C-alpha positions in Angstrom: -14.0 12.7 -18.5 -13.5 8.9 -18.3 -9.8 9.4 -19.2 -9.3 11.8 -16.4 -11.0 9.3 -14.0 -8.9 6.5 -15.1 -5.7 8.6 -14.9 -6.7 9.8 -11.4 -7.5 6.3 -10.3 -4.0 5.1 -11.7 -2.3 7.9 -9.9 -4.0 7.1 -6.6 -3.3 3.4 -6.9 0.2 3.9 -7.8 0.8 6.4 -5.0 -0.7 4.0 -2.5 1.5 1.3 -3.6 4.5 3.3 -3.7 3.8 4.7 -0.2 3.3 1.2 1.0 6.5 0.1 -0.6 8.4 3.1 0.9 6.8 2.4 4.4 7.9 -1.4 4.0 11.3 -0.5 2.9 11.9 1.9 5.9 11.2 -0.8 8.4 9.9 0.1 12.0 11.4 3.4 13.1 10.5 3.0 16.8 12.3 -0.2 17.8 9.8 -2.7 16.7 6.7 -1.3 18.6 5.0 -0.8 15.2 3.7 2.6 16.2 5.8 4.9 13.9 4.8 8.4 13.0 1.2 7.5 12.6 0.4 7.1 16.2 -0.2 3.3 16.6 -1.0 2.4 13.1 2.5 1.3 11.9 2.7 -2.1 10.3 5.6 -4.6 10.4 4.2 -7.1 8.0 2.9 -5.0 5.1 -0.6 -3.7 4.6 -3.3 -5.2 6.7 -1.3 -6.5 9.5 -1.5 -4.4 12.7 1.6 -6.2 14.1 2.5 -3.4 16.6 -0.7 -4.4 18.6 -0.2 -8.2 18.7 2.4 -8.6 21.6 4.9 -10.1 19.4 7.8 -12.1 20.9 11.4 -11.0 20.1 11.6 -14.2 18.0 8.6 -13.2 15.9 9.9 -9.6 15.6 13.2 -11.0 14.3 11.3 -13.2 11.7 9.3 -10.4 10.5 12.5 -8.4 10.0 13.9 -11.3 8.1 10.8 -11.3 5.9 11.3 -7.5 5.2 15.0 -8.0 4.5 14.4 -10.9 2.1 11.9 -8.8 0.1 13.6 -5.4 0.5 15.3 -5.3 -2.9 12.3 -6.5 -4.9 10.0 -4.0 -3.2 12.4 -1.2 -4.0 12.7 -2.3 -7.6 8.8 -2.6 -7.8 8.6 0.9 -6.3 11.0 2.2 -9.0 9.2 0.5 -11.8 5.9 2.1 -10.5 7.5 5.5 -10.6 8.9 5.2 -14.0 5.6 3.7 -15.3 3.6 6.6 -13.8 6.0 9.1 -15.2 5.8 7.5 -18.6 2.0 7.7 -18.5 2.0 11.3 -17.3 4.3 12.1 -20.3 2.0 10.2 -22.7 -1.1 12.0 -21.4 0.5 15.5 -21.8 2.0 14.7 -25.2 1.0 17.0 -28.1 -0.3 15.9 -30.5 -2.5 13.3 -28.9 -1.1 9.7 -29.0 -3.9 7.2 -27.9 -1.7 4.3 -28.7 1.1 5.7 -26.4 -1.4 6.4 -23.6 -2.8 2.8 -23.9 0.8 1.4 -23.9 1.9 3.3 -21.0 -1.2 2.7 -19.0 -0.9 -1.2 -19.6 2.8 -0.8 -18.4 1.6 1.0 -15.3 -1.1 -1.7 -14.5 1.6 -4.4 -14.9 3.9 -2.5 -12.5 1.0 -2.2 -10.1 0.2 -5.9 -10.3 3.9 -6.9 -9.7 4.0 -4.7 -6.5 0.7 -6.1 -5.3 2.0 -9.6 -5.7 5.1 -8.8 -3.8 3.1 -7.1 -1.1 0.9 -10.3 -0.9 4.0 -12.5 -0.5 5.2 -10.4 2.4 1.7 -10.5 4.0 1.4 -14.3 3.6 4.8 -14.8 4.9 4.2 -12.5 7.9 0.8 -14.0 8.6 2.5 -17.5 8.8 4.7 -16.2 11.7 1.8 -15.3 14.0 0.1 -17.7 16.5 -3.4 -18.5 15.9 -4.6 -16.3 18.7 -2.5 -13.4 17.1 -4.1 -14.0 13.7 -7.7 -14.0 15.4 -6.7 -10.7 17.1 -5.4 -9.1 13.8 -8.7 -10.1 12.1 -10.7 -8.5 14.9 -8.4 -5.2 14.8 -8.9 -5.1 10.9 -12.7 -5.5 11.2 -12.6 -2.6 13.6 -10.5 -0.5 11.4 -12.8 -1.2 8.5 -15.8 -0.2 10.5 -14.1 3.1 11.6 -13.1 3.9 8.0 -16.7 3.2 6.8 -18.0 5.5 9.5 -15.5 8.2 8.5 -16.5 8.0 4.9 -20.1 8.4 5.8 -19.3 11.6 7.7 -17.4 13.1 4.7 -19.6 15.2 2.3 -20.5 13.3 -1.0 -18.6 14.4 -4.0 -20.6 17.0 -6.0 -22.4 18.3 -2.8 -21.3 21.6 -1.5 -20.2 22.0 2.0 -22.2 24.5 3.9 -20.2 26.5 6.4 
């Protein structure tokens, strides 16, 4: 059961990082307003920055696009490494006969790929943050706090794992 949970958590983290990398690599599809297909939650500066809600100047938008372009190739490479590491781990888990050493090795490679992707995302976030004015930074913190509170409320409303939904 522990292996299954570890595998599930690994897949979830890899998927989140890969989707973040894909979103990052695509840029902003709506002309820089940061709204995208998610109805107001698109982000120009990577995870955690609701830049579409901060009334950015054209110069800031251009600087943010420059940050994305500077990191685009390394984000794509990180995404590819994540995919390859996840696929290798999946093959190791499904191998017959069981090869615990192979599973450990591929799991470690996956963790390393996830770490590298997270570091790249942190660089993008830090560079994007530095472009914001102090007022925009304060507003971004406030918006993130509101988003976290909403997420917490949504989680409380979801049925707990192991409990049956009654309908």
